[in-house]
N, C-alpha and C positions, 0 to 999 in steps of 0.2 A: 503493499501500499506506499503510494508518494503521497508526503504531507500536499496539503492545498498549500499555495501562497497567500497572504495579504494581498498580495497586485490580483491575483484572478477573482477575488472574493471584492476588492474596489471594483475592479472592472465590471463586473457582474452585478454589483449594485446600482454601479453611474449607469448601464444598461437599460435595469428596472426603471430607475428614474428618467431617462430619457424617453422612455414608453409611454409619458405622460403628453399630451401634444405641445404643452405650453413651453417643456423645456429638451425637446426633440434636438436644436443645435443649441443651447444652451444650460448643457449639464456639464461639472467639470470637477475633475479630482482635486482638491485642496488640503493642503495639512492642517490648516484650523479655521476661524471663523478669518482672522484678520487679512491669511492669503486671500480668503475668501470678496473679501472687501478691497482688495485692489482690482478684481476682475471688474467691480461695478466699474470702474473709470472706463473701462473698454467696450461694456457691454451693456445691452439696454435690460430692462428687467420686465419681467418677471427670472430671477435665475436660480438654479440650484447646486448646491455643492457637494462630494460627500467624503467626509472625512475619518480614518481609520485612529479609535479611538484606547487601543490596545486591549492586549487579552489576558485572562486570567483562569488558571484551572476550576475544572467543576466540581465542587465539593463531594466529600467523598460521602457526606453522611448528608439525609436532607432530600433536595430536589433531585439525586443521581448519581452516579458513578464517576470517579474519576477518574482510578487507575484502573485501564480495564484489563490490564494483563502488564506482562514486566517490558513487554514495546510497546506498546499501545496508552494513552494518556487521551484525557476529553478535556478541550479547552473549550471555554468561551471568547468568541470574537465579536469586540463592540467597534459599530461604527457610527457614524452622527449623519444625520442629512439637513442641511440647512437651507430655505429657503430665501429667498432675498425680495422682494418688492414692495412697490412704491405703496407709500403710508399717506393716507387720507383723514379728517378727523372727523370725529362722528356728527359733530356738525355740519360736515362741510359735504359739498356734491361729492367728492371723488374715495368717499368712505369703501377702503378695500376690506377691510373685514370679513367680510364675505367672500371675495375672491381668495383671502388667505386662508381659509377654513375648505374651502372647495381645493384648492392645490394640495394643500396637504392630504384631504381624505383621498384623494387623487393616487399619490403617491402613494398611499397608505395600503390602497387596493393593489397597487401595481407590486409593493413589497411582499406587504403580507402571507407566510406561508410560503411564498415562492421557493421548490427543490430547484437549484441550479446544478454547479459545479460540485457543493459538497453532499448533494442528495439530501439537506435537513434543511428543513426551513427556517425562512427567516422570523425573528422575533421581534414582535414590537415591544419598545420597554417603556418608550415617555413621548413627550410632547413638550411644549413649553416655547414664550419667546426668550428670542436672544439678545444682548445688548446690544445697543446700535449708536453707531459716534457719526452715522452721516444722516443729516438732514434728510426727510422725506422717505426715507429706508425703512423697512421694519424685518426683522429678520428672525423664522422661525427654526425652531430645532426640533428632529426626533431621533428618537435613537433606537438602535436597532443589535441585535445581536446574534450570531449564529453558534450551536456547536460544533463542534470540528475536532475529530481525530487527530493527535499529534504520534508518529512512530519515534522511536528512540528508544534509549537503552536505557532503561528505567532500574535496572540493578534488582533488589529485591524487594 
């Protein structure tokens, strides 16, 4: 069994969010929120970014198995999807809250449970607004994870 790379998972997640029509040519792999903020200088909104957030071992107690054997362990690999769009006020004509919710729902519909390169479904972990230092732009983030078997020599 070959280990699936973080890049393969990033590419898969990016492909899924780009299946949302508004993001077909506006999906980016980013290091973090500040990296995505730089993209906004050159692209029109809305746009979306995918970031790798790290991994952790699956607990050996509670929700599942950690070490499967002496050569395989399970990891939880975490990602964020960040959606950026123009922001309007609640009293203004350009109120974009409904647009934001619709885009976030479309992203969730595209990703939730998808079993691709890893053969394990993507799991939704939460959603929230993100801080923005750019006037007229609001960010929302969704966090996603997938369980991934990692092979190696884990000893006794």
